[in-house]
N, C-alpha and C positions, 0 to 999 in steps of 0.2 A: 873393302867391298864387301869381303867374306863375312865381316861381323853386321853389316847394314841390314835392317829390316824395315818394313812398313810399320805404322802404328798399331796395326792389327796382328802384326807377328809374320808376316810374309817375307821370306827372304828375298834379297834383292836379286840373286842370282837364279831364283824361281820365278821372278815376275815375267819374262817372256812366254814362259809355258802356261802361267796362270791366267794371264791377259788374253791368250789365244785359246783358252777353254771354249768347247761349244756351249752356245745357249739354248734355250728352247726353241723349238721350230718356230713358234709364233714370233720369235725376236726378228727373224729374218724376213724382208717383204721384197716383192719385185718393184724395181722402180718403174712407174708408168712410162709407157713409150714402146714396149716390146723389145728392148734391145738386150734383153736377157741380164741386165745388171741386177745388183742386190742391194738393199739399203739394210742399216741397222737401226732397231727401234732405240731412240735416245733414251727412253724410260729404262730399259736394261741396262744401258750404258751408266747411267747415274747409280743405279742399284748395285751394278758390280764393283764401281770406284769406291763407292761407300763401304764396301764388304772388303776391299782390297787396301785401301788407304786410310780408311776412317772417314767420319762425316765430312761432307763438302764445308769448305771454310776451315777445317781444322787438320786434316790429312791429305786434302788436296783442293784445287780451286783454279779460278781463271779470274785474272785482274787486268782492268783497263782503265783509263782516264777518258772523260768525256771530250777532250780535246782530238783524241785520237779517233773519234767517231765520225765518218762523213755520211751524211743523210742527204738524199734528194729526192724531190718528187718531181717524176716526169709523166707524161701521157704516153701510151702506147700507140700502136698504129691505128687504133680503133678509137683514140680519144681518152682512153679510160686511165684515170690517173694510177701510177704505181708508187709506192715507197720502196726506195733502193738503200740498203744500209752496207757500209763497209767499215769493219771493225778492226783495230789492232791492239793487241794485248800480251799478257804472259799465262803461260799454262804452267801449274807448279804442283808437286807433290812432296810429301815429308818421308825422309828415311832417318832412322835412329839406330845408334849402336848400344842404347840402353842408359847411356849417359847424356847425350847431347844429340839434338835433332839437326838435321840438315836440309835445308829448303833445295831443292831441284828446280829450275825455274828455265824457261826458255820463250822467245817471242814466236807468236803465231797469229795468223790472219783468219779472217772468216767474211763472208757476203752473204746477203740475203734479200729477196723481193716479197713484198706483199700488196695485195690489191684491197686489204681491209684498213689498216693504218701504220704509222710508224711503230709504233710498240710492237705488234707482230713481227714486222721486219727486223727489228734490233733483237728480239728474242731468238729469231731463226740465226741471225749472224753471230750471236754468242754461242749457240749450239753448235753451228758450223765451226766456229774456231776450237771449241772444246774437242769436237771429233778429229780435228787436225792434230791438236797436240796428243790426244790419246795415241792416234795412230802412229805418232813418232817413236812411242816406247812400246809398240808391239801388239797394240789393241786389236783383237781380231784380225790378226796377220793374214790368217788363212782367207779371210774373204776379199782383202785387198790384193791378194796374190791370186784370185779367182779360182781357188780350189774349193773354198766352201760357199755355197750358194743357196738361195732360197729353196732350189730344187733338191740340193744336197747338203742340208744343215748341219750334219754331224761330222763332215768330212774336215781332215785336219791336215796341216805340214807336217811332214815327218822331221823329228827333231831330236838331237842326242840330248837325254835328260841330264841335267847338272846333279852331280853326285852332293846332296847336302843333307843335313840330318832331317829327318821326318817331322813334319808339322801338320797342324791342323789348317786344312785350306778352307776358305770361305765357299758356302753353299750358295751359287749362283749360276745355274739353278740347282736345286737339290739333285744329287747323283742317284740312280738306282744303287741299292746296295748289292755288293758282288754274292751270289749265292755260293756257299761253300759245299762242296760234294760231300756226300754222307759216306763215314767209314765203311769199307767193304768187310761184311761179315764172312768167316771162312765158312764155306760149305760142310755140312754134316756127312761124315764118312757112313756110307751106307753099302751093304752088300749087293754087287749086281747079279741079277738071275740070268741064267744062259738064254740067249733068244737067237733063232736062226738069223744068219745075215740077210740083209734085204737084197733083193734083185735090182741092178742098177737100170733104171728106165732111160730109155732112149729120148734124148731133147726132142721137143717139137720142132718142126721146120719153122724157121723166121718168116714172118709177115712183112713184106716190103712196105715201106711207109707211103701214105698217099701223097701224091704229087701236088704240091701247093705253088702257086704262082708267087714269086719274090716280087715285093713292093720297094720300088727305089726310095731311098730317103730323101727328104725335101732338101734341094740344094740351098745353102745359106745365101741371103741377100744383102746387099749394101745399100746404106742409105745416108744422103747428104743432108744436114740442115743449113737452109740459107740463112739462117738469122745468125748462128755462131760460127758457121763454117767448119763443123766438125762432122766426121765419117764414122758410121757405127755397123756393126756386123750383126745381123739378125739370123741365128740359126733357124728359128721357126716363125713364121708369120711375116708380118710388115711392122716397121716403125709408125706409130700413130702420133706419139708427142716426143719432142726432143728431151732426153733426159737432163741435159746441161742447162738449156735456157728454157724449156718447156714450151718451146714454141708449137703450135697446131700442126696439123696434117696439111695445110695449105704451104708450110714452108719446108716440107720434107721432100726430098728428089732422090729417087732410086738411081742409083750409079753402078757400073760394071765390077768395081773393086775399089780398093782403099785407095790406090794410085789414081784412079779416075776420079775420086772425090776429092782428093787433093787438088788435082789439076784444076777442076771446075771450081773449086772454092777460091783458088787463086785468081782464076779469070773473072769471078763475082768481085772480090775484093779491089780488083782494078777498075771495075764499073762504079763502086760505090761512092757518093759524096762523102765530103768531110763530115757532114752533119749526120749521116747514117753510121760513120765508122767510128763516131765518138762514143767514149764510155767513161769508166770512172778516172783512168789516166788522162781524158782530154776535157775536164770538166773546166768550164770558163767561170769567172768570178767577176761580172760586171757590176758597177756602181754608177747610178745616175747622178750626175754632177748639179742636176737642176732641184731635185727634190730629196735625194739621199736613198733612194730604193736601191735594194741590192740582194742579191740571192745567187747561191751556186746553181748553175744550169748547165744543161749540154748543149741546147739550141739556143742561141741569142735571140731574144724576141726582137721583131721590127722597130718596136717603140716602147718606150718605158710605161709599164703597166699602170703607174700611178699617176704620172704627169703627162703621159702622151707624147714626148718629145722624142724624135726619132733617134735611134740607137746610135747612129753614126756621128750625130751632133751632141750626143748628151752623155753615152757610157764611156766611162773610164775604167779599163781593164786591170784587174789585179794579177800578181804573179802566182800567188797560191792561197791557201785559205787563212794563213796568219796575216799575210800582207791585205787579204781582203777585209778581214775585221777592222785593222788599223784605219785602212782607207775610207771604208765607211763611216767609222766614228769620227775622222777627221772632216770629212765632207759635212756630216751632220751637224759639227761644231760649228763649222763656217757658214752652213744656211742657217742655224740657230743666231748666230752674231749678226749675220746680214739683216735677218729679220728684226732683231732688236734696234739695230742702227736705223733701219727704214721707219720702225715705229717711232723712233726719237726724231727722226726728220719730218716725220708726218706730224706728230704732236708739236713741233716747233712751227712749221708751216701753218698748221690750224691755229696755234696761239698768236702768230704774227698777223694772220688774216684778221682775226678778231680784234687786235689792236688798232690795225689799220681802219677798220669799220668803227670803232669807238672813237677814233681821231678822224674822220671824214677823210681818210687816207692824205692827211697833210704831214708832210716828212718832218717838218719844223715842230710840230705838235707831238708828233710821234718821239722823236729823240728826246724831247723836253720832259715828257712824262716818264720815259724810260729812265733818264737821269735822276729825276725826282724819286722814283720808287726803288732805284739802286743804291742812291747816296753817292754816285760817282758820274763823272762825265761820260755820256756816251755819244760816239759818233758815228756808229754804224750798227745794223740790226743784228749782225752776227756776233757782236760783243755779249749778247744775253743768252742765258742758258735756258732751258724749257721752264725751270722752276722761276727764274727771274720774270720770264715773260709772264707767267700765270700771276706773279705778285703785282706785276704792272696792270695786268687786266683788273685786278681787286682795287689797285689803286684809282684806274680811271673810274670803276662803278661807284668808289667812294666820292668821287667828285660829281656824281649825277649823271655820268655818261651812260646812254643806253644803246642797244644795237639788236636786230632782229635775231631772236632766237635761233630761228631755222638756219641763219647764217653762220651762227656760231658752232652749232652742232653739225654741220654738213659733214657727210663721209667721202671719203676719198674714193675715186672711181677705181674698181678692181683691174689689175693688170692681167696679161694673157696666162701667166702662170697660176694665178690664183683661180681663174675662171676654168682653166683646163683641169685642175685638180679637182674642183667643184662638180664639174662635168663628169669625169671619170668615177667620183665617189657616189655620185647619184646614179649613174648608170649601172655601177655594180649592185647597188640596192635594187634597181630595177629588173635584174637577172642578166644583164650583159657581161658576162665574167671574162671573156677573152679581148685582148686588145683589139683584134681585128674585127669582132663584133661591136666594140664601142665606136671604132672609127667609121664602120658602115652606117652606124646609126646617125653619128654627126654629120656624115654625107648626106643622109636622108633629110635630116632637119635643116641643115644649110642650104640643101638645093645645090651642091657643089661635090664635086668627085674629088675628095682629098685623101691623102696617104697619112697624114698627120693632123693633129688638132691645131698644131701651131702655124698651120697653112691659112687659117683664117684669122681676121683682124679681131679686135677687141669687141668691137659692135657685133660682128658675126657670131663669135663666140657666147656674148651675153643673150644673144636671141636664141641660140641653142639652148643655154641655160634655161631660159625663160620657158621654151617649149617640153623641155625634161621636167620642169617643175610643175606644169600643167597636167603632164602625163602621170606623174608620181601622185598629184591630188586625185585624178580619176581613179587610181588604183587603190587610193587610200592610204598611202605610205606618207 
């Protein structure tokens, strides 16, 4: 440890003192909300670490893998979507003894939310994780201990300086050079002339100071955030926004003391529902078994946003994110295989219907022509594959057999799942983004008060689909 230094030459034993050096006053900001808390500008943090350890990625850094990033998009109480990101990674820096570099690394976490997009939320989560990692080795320790604030930005924790060889420290910020006192010059010796001693003057009577009214200092106040259940002390003024969750003043409650805030927070927690109390630790991972839709959410939707099937009848719940990805992939594969099987079945039925029409639905004639086209004795319709049935149709046409083209190319009637998917897709294009809005539109067009699209039969769904098509045509979509 005594021989280890950073890549820029800072001794390892000197790091706590160097990391806690005061920054310029502008680097310390008050956290909005009036709780007298201080935030450190992240730009100064990066500049300081580049000076102490070397450039980012060479002397220090933060590593993470995409699988350790949790991203979710949830509406707030006002319906505005917010991107929330939680990240797990490793903060690291390099120490060297001049011959070998040693990488010091340890796990850290970070989180952030943004109403703009996921990119801003991820950027904030990375910055939050780096700040957490930096604080573990003494970065701006005086701030975290409450000694240095935006009101007193040059205060520091008293510490015993480690005795190590002197070295050039990085300039962040540039410090004012110490002014050296000028050497005192010896006064010139001069002969004193005789003067009469001065008479001592009597001191003037002291005037009594004017009496001023003492103003009592403003008493500290305590505020509880109803959203995150944390209590804050405000020495001056009142809490406007929660420093932790940034909730507005409607969620801020004034309490008598810290103990009173804890008591009221406990009472509010008991009244909260499971959905209101859910967070990153309670994320649900639903997957729709009907259409394969899946997304990590806090609040389970009442119906599948894609196919409209009621959640209780359709959703399968995953245990965690990895299980969620595996389950979603398996369900999508099953749905794809089922569709392929359905297509084969449909093609087989369509081809058999065509053969029946070409043979006037005469079973003996059908089996005879099937045997002739395949070259083997056929005793049942199921013995032929779709390809063999198509070959049989060509064989019949070569014999001069004809059939109504409309019958041969008739399409299969859409089932409820297909109709529901197309209705939801068209409703999304028309501006109905939430499932409850789509269900309300389906109820309006069908003339029935339904809670899910599957409550209607195929004919009723087809009528809803036709009306939506007409509405889309009127809007030019």
